[in-house]
C-alpha positions in Angstrom: 119.0 97.7 131.6 115.4 98.0 133.0 113.5 94.9 133.9 110.5 94.2 131.6 108.1 91.4 132.5 107.4 88.9 129.7 104.6 90.0 127.5 104.6 93.6 129.0 107.4 95.4 127.4 105.1 97.3 125.2 101.7 98.6 126.2 99.1 98.7 123.5 98.3 96.6 120.4 97.7 98.0 117.0 94.3 99.8 116.5 91.4 97.4 116.3 93.4 94.4 117.6 93.0 92.5 120.8 96.7 91.9 121.3 100.1 92.3 119.6 100.4 90.6 116.2 102.6 87.5 116.0 105.0 89.2 113.6 105.4 92.0 116.2 105.8 89.7 119.1 108.6 87.8 117.2 110.4 91.1 116.6 110.1 92.1 120.3 111.6 88.7 121.3 114.5 89.3 119.0 115.0 92.7 120.5 115.1 91.2 124.0 117.5 88.6 122.9 119.8 91.4 121.7 119.4 93.0 125.2 117.9 96.2 123.8 116.3 98.5 126.4 113.1 100.1 125.1 113.4 103.0 127.5 117.0 104.0 126.5 117.2 103.3 122.8 118.4 105.8 120.3 119.9 104.8 116.9 123.5 105.6 116.2 124.6 107.8 113.4 126.9 105.4 111.5 127.4 107.6 108.4 128.3 111.2 109.0 131.1 113.0 107.1 131.1 110.1 104.6 127.3 110.1 104.0 127.2 112.1 100.8 130.0 110.1 99.1 128.5 106.8 100.2 124.9 107.4 99.1 126.0 108.8 95.7 127.9 105.6 95.1 125.0 103.3 96.3 123.0 101.6 93.6 119.8 103.1 95.0 121.0 106.6 94.0 120.0 105.7 90.5 116.3 105.3 91.4 116.0 108.2 93.8 114.4 110.4 91.0 111.8 107.7 90.5 111.1 107.4 94.2 110.8 111.2 94.5 108.3 111.3 91.6 106.2 108.4 92.9 106.3 109.2 96.6 108.1 112.2 97.9 106.3 114.9 95.9 102.9 113.6 97.2 103.9 113.6 100.9 105.3 117.1 101.1 103.1 119.2 103.3 101.2 116.2 104.5 103.1 115.4 107.7 104.7 112.3 106.2 108.3 111.3 105.5 109.8 109.1 102.8 113.1 107.3 103.8 115.4 105.2 101.8 118.0 103.1 103.5 120.7 100.6 102.6 120.8 96.9 103.1 122.2 97.3 106.6 119.4 99.6 107.8 121.3 102.9 107.6 119.0 105.7 106.3 120.5 107.4 103.3 117.7 109.8 102.4 114.9 111.2 104.6 112.7 113.6 102.6 109.2 114.9 102.8 107.2 117.2 105.1 109.5 119.8 106.7 107.8 120.0 110.1 107.8 116.2 110.3 111.5 116.0 109.6 112.2 118.4 112.4 110.1 116.3 114.8 111.8 113.1 113.5 115.2 114.5 114.3 114.4 114.2 118.0 114.4 110.4 117.7 117.4 110.5 115.2 115.3 109.4 112.3 117.8 111.2 110.0 120.1 110.3 107.1 123.1 108.4 108.3 121.3 106.8 111.3 121.1 103.0 111.6 117.6 101.7 112.1 118.4 98.0 111.7 116.2 95.8 114.0 119.3 94.6 115.9 120.1 98.2 116.8 116.7 99.8 117.6 114.2 96.9 117.8 110.9 96.8 116.0 110.5 99.4 113.2 109.2 99.2 109.7 112.6 99.8 108.0 114.6 97.4 110.2 112.0 94.7 110.5 111.2 94.7 106.7 115.0 94.1 106.1 115.0 91.4 108.8 112.0 89.5 107.3 112.7 90.4 103.7 109.1 91.5 103.0 106.9 94.6 103.4 105.5 95.4 106.9 103.5 98.0 108.7 104.3 99.0 112.3 101.6 100.9 114.2 102.4 103.4 116.9 103.1 101.3 120.1 104.1 98.3 118.1 107.5 99.9 118.0 109.9 98.3 120.5 111.6 101.7 121.3 109.2 103.8 123.4 110.6 107.0 122.0 109.1 106.1 118.6 105.6 105.7 120.1 103.2 108.1 118.4 104.8 107.4 115.0 103.7 104.7 112.5 105.5 103.4 109.4 105.3 101.1 106.4 108.4 99.7 104.6 109.4 97.3 101.9 112.8 96.0 100.8 114.2 96.7 97.4 116.1 93.8 95.7 118.7 93.4 92.9 116.5 92.5 90.0 118.8 89.6 88.9 120.3 88.2 92.1 117.4 89.1 94.4 119.9 90.3 97.0 118.5 93.0 99.2 119.8 96.4 98.2 117.9 98.5 100.7 114.5 99.6 101.9 111.8 102.2 101.2 109.8 103.6 104.1 106.9 106.0 104.8 106.8 107.3 108.3 104.4 109.7 110.0 101.0 109.5 111.7 98.3 106.9 111.1 98.2 107.7 107.4 101.6 106.1 107.1 99.9 102.7 107.8 96.8 103.3 105.6 95.8 100.0 103.8 96.8 101.5 100.5 100.3 102.5 101.6 101.8 99.0 101.6 100.7 98.3 98.0 102.0 101.7 97.0 105.4 101.0 98.4 105.5 97.5 96.8 104.6 99.0 93.5 107.4 101.7 93.9 109.9 99.0 94.8 109.0 96.9 91.8 109.3 100.0 89.6 112.7 100.8 91.0 113.8 97.2 90.4 112.5 97.3 86.9 114.5 100.6 86.2 117.7 99.0 87.7 117.2 96.0 85.4 116.6 98.2 82.3 119.7 100.3 83.1 121.8 97.2 83.5 120.5 95.7 80.2 121.0 99.1 78.4 124.6 99.3 79.7 125.3 95.7 78.6 123.9 96.3 75.2 126.0 99.4 74.6 129.2 97.8 76.0 131.8 97.1 73.2 132.9 93.6 72.6 136.2 92.8 74.2 139.2 92.8 71.9 140.8 89.3 71.3 144.3 90.4 72.0 143.9 93.2 74.5 147.0 94.6 76.2 147.8 93.0 79.5 147.1 96.2 81.4 144.4 97.7 79.3 142.1 100.0 81.4 138.5 99.3 80.6 136.5 102.2 79.3 133.9 103.5 81.8 130.4 102.2 81.2 128.1 104.9 79.7 125.3 106.0 82.1 121.8 105.0 81.0 119.7 107.7 79.4 115.9 107.7 79.8 113.3 109.7 78.1 109.9 110.3 79.8 107.1 110.9 77.4 104.0 109.4 79.1 101.4 111.9 80.0 103.6 114.8 78.8 103.5 117.0 75.7 107.2 117.7 76.0 110.0 115.2 76.9 112.0 114.9 80.1 115.5 113.4 79.6 117.4 111.9 82.5 121.2 111.6 81.8 124.2 111.5 84.1 122.1 112.5 87.1 120.6 115.5 85.3 117.0 116.1 84.2 116.6 118.0 80.9 113.5 119.4 79.3 113.1 118.3 75.7 111.0 120.3 73.2 107.9 118.7 71.7 109.5 118.2 68.2 112.7 116.9 69.6 110.8 114.6 71.9 108.9 113.2 68.9 112.1 112.5 67.0 113.9 110.9 69.9 110.8 108.8 70.7 110.7 107.5 67.1 114.4 106.7 67.0 114.2 105.0 70.5 111.3 102.9 69.3 112.9 102.0 65.9 116.3 101.2 67.3 117.7 99.9 63.9 117.0 103.3 62.5 114.8 105.0 59.9 115.6 106.1 56.4 115.2 109.8 55.7 111.8 109.4 54.0 110.5 107.2 56.8 111.5 109.6 59.5 110.1 112.6 57.6 106.7 110.9 57.2 106.7 109.7 60.7 107.3 113.2 62.0 105.4 115.4 59.5 103.3 113.1 57.4 103.3 113.2 53.6 103.9 116.4 51.6 106.6 118.0 53.8 109.9 118.9 52.1 112.9 116.9 53.3 114.8 120.2 54.0 112.4 120.8 56.9 113.4 117.5 58.6 117.1 118.2 57.9 116.9 121.6 59.6 115.2 120.1 62.7 117.8 117.3 62.9 120.6 119.8 62.8 119.0 121.6 65.7 118.6 118.3 67.6 122.3 117.4 66.9 123.5 120.7 68.4 121.3 120.3 71.4 122.5 116.7 72.0 126.1 117.7 71.6 125.7 120.4 74.3 123.5 118.4 76.7 124.2 114.7 76.2 127.5 114.4 74.3 127.5 110.6 74.3 124.1 110.3 72.7 124.8 111.0 69.0 122.3 111.3 66.2 123.8 109.2 63.3 122.6 109.0 59.7 122.0 106.5 56.8 119.8 105.4 58.4 118.9 108.0 61.1 119.5 106.3 64.4 120.9 106.9 67.9 124.5 105.9 68.8 123.3 104.1 72.0 120.1 102.8 73.5 117.6 105.4 74.7 115.0 104.0 77.1 111.5 105.3 77.1 109.3 105.2 80.1 106.9 103.5 77.8 109.4 100.7 77.3 109.5 100.2 81.1 105.7 99.9 81.2 105.7 97.3 78.5 108.5 95.4 80.2 106.5 95.3 83.4 103.5 94.0 81.5 105.6 91.2 80.1 106.7 90.3 83.6 103.1 90.1 84.7 103.6 93.1 87.0 100.2 94.7 86.0 99.7 96.8 89.2 103.2 98.3 88.9 102.8 98.8 85.1 99.5 100.7 85.7 101.2 102.9 88.3 104.1 103.6 85.9 101.7 104.6 83.1 101.3 108.3 83.6 99.0 108.8 80.6 99.1 108.7 76.8 102.5 109.0 75.1 103.0 112.6 74.0 99.3 113.2 73.9 99.5 116.5 72.1 101.6 115.2 69.3 100.1 114.9 65.8 103.2 113.2 64.3 101.9 110.1 62.5 104.7 107.8 63.8 104.2 109.0 67.4 100.5 108.4 67.1 101.2 104.8 66.0 103.5 104.3 69.0 101.0 105.9 71.4 98.2 103.6 70.1 100.5 100.5 70.4 101.3 101.2 74.0 97.7 102.0 74.9 96.4 98.8 73.3 99.0 96.7 74.9 98.1 98.1 78.3 94.4 97.8 77.7 94.7 94.2 76.5 96.7 93.2 79.6 94.2 94.9 81.9 91.2 93.1 80.3 92.8 89.7 80.0 95.5 89.2 82.7 95.1 91.8 85.4 93.5 91.1 88.8 90.1 92.5 89.6 91.3 95.5 91.6 93.9 96.5 89.0 91.3 96.4 86.3 89.0 98.6 88.4 91.9 101.0 88.9 92.4 101.1 85.1 88.7 101.8 84.6 89.1 104.9 86.8 91.9 106.3 84.7 91.2 109.0 82.0 91.6 106.3 79.3 89.8 103.5 81.0 86.9 105.7 81.9 86.2 106.4 78.2 86.2 102.7 77.3 82.8 101.1 77.5 84.1 97.5 77.4 86.5 98.2 80.2 83.8 99.8 82.3 81.4 96.9 81.7 84.1 94.3 82.6 85.0 96.3 85.8 81.3 96.3 86.8 81.0 92.6 86.1 83.8 91.7 88.5 83.0 94.2 91.3 81.0 93.0 94.3 77.3 94.1 94.1 77.6 96.5 97.1 81.0 98.0 96.1 81.0 101.8 96.5 83.0 102.1 93.3 80.0 100.8 91.2 78.1 104.1 91.2 80.9 106.1 89.6 81.5 103.4 87.0 77.8 103.2 86.1 77.6 107.0 85.7 80.6 107.0 83.4 79.1 104.1 81.3 75.8 105.8 81.0 77.4 109.0 79.9 79.2 107.1 77.1 76.2 105.2 76.0 
């Protein structure tokens, strides 16, 4: 092992700093205590042939579609990578910019490699797991010199009930990976992932049959049904996630599924007909559409059955709108705003859908105006909905500092409205 004088084992502080941050110095000291050599460090690939099976069985596999929507699709072509690792620091997924992935392979920043702090020293994934909170590591703050030139931000993901660490989300690349907005973005993504895990657990518990009083001694429990989620925010059609698949749902079927998901106890035939078509439509029109929906469900999601008298679904169907409302109830306003991708089925003229759309919009608006922090309210004021709401714009202007660069845009929008 090379000899490294105290305080000199890394060369440069983070940009704009006079010296290494305390949190980085502490991490370097732990690396030295583990007798890690910054000139000869390479992570080991702990998961190779077994990687695919392991990551498909890991709990974070369930939230990878969410992480891809919120992070991966925005970094492709931008020189950045999104990595998701387990609680031991082993990377399970490394996705994003193709050229950056090729460069990262030289330092073994690849799926299966172990980037725990006790294996490679200071890095955002490993140090975030070590400290159990989000962190940004700039360039030469990395203990391992082969990683110099890269920067990264990472936050841990927890079990939403036990708070045990499940893994870590990381963005790695150039200086943009440690932009001031990156850490809040990853924190919001982790919170959204935890919320989805909780919703899936509650959905599975709700649909689990009560145990029989006198079950046979060796009764094999039935497998738990996989959660089914319907995304309808900011979309004119639906997107159904079931059993690891994503299915496109027609506008009309998305309307019906949304109504039955919202009214979980069911709707009588007349109630459902008026909620979908309004008054004056013949009942036969609804029956024909329900027959088509039943056939589609039987072929696509067999365990989600459309039952009748009243019309209802055989098991819970979670809307992305439900997740937004649950986040608001928890006080996670920033994450709720990030998860709100727009009005619910905005192109739908179905009266019942319009009522749900307005209920979600008003709940979000009320939370933004009464409970959200100043920066979250300003973020809401810049959304398509908030920018058309004079009260929201005025309140955002009231709380913004006098010299904020955001004031001009808000003033222009308010003047256009008034």
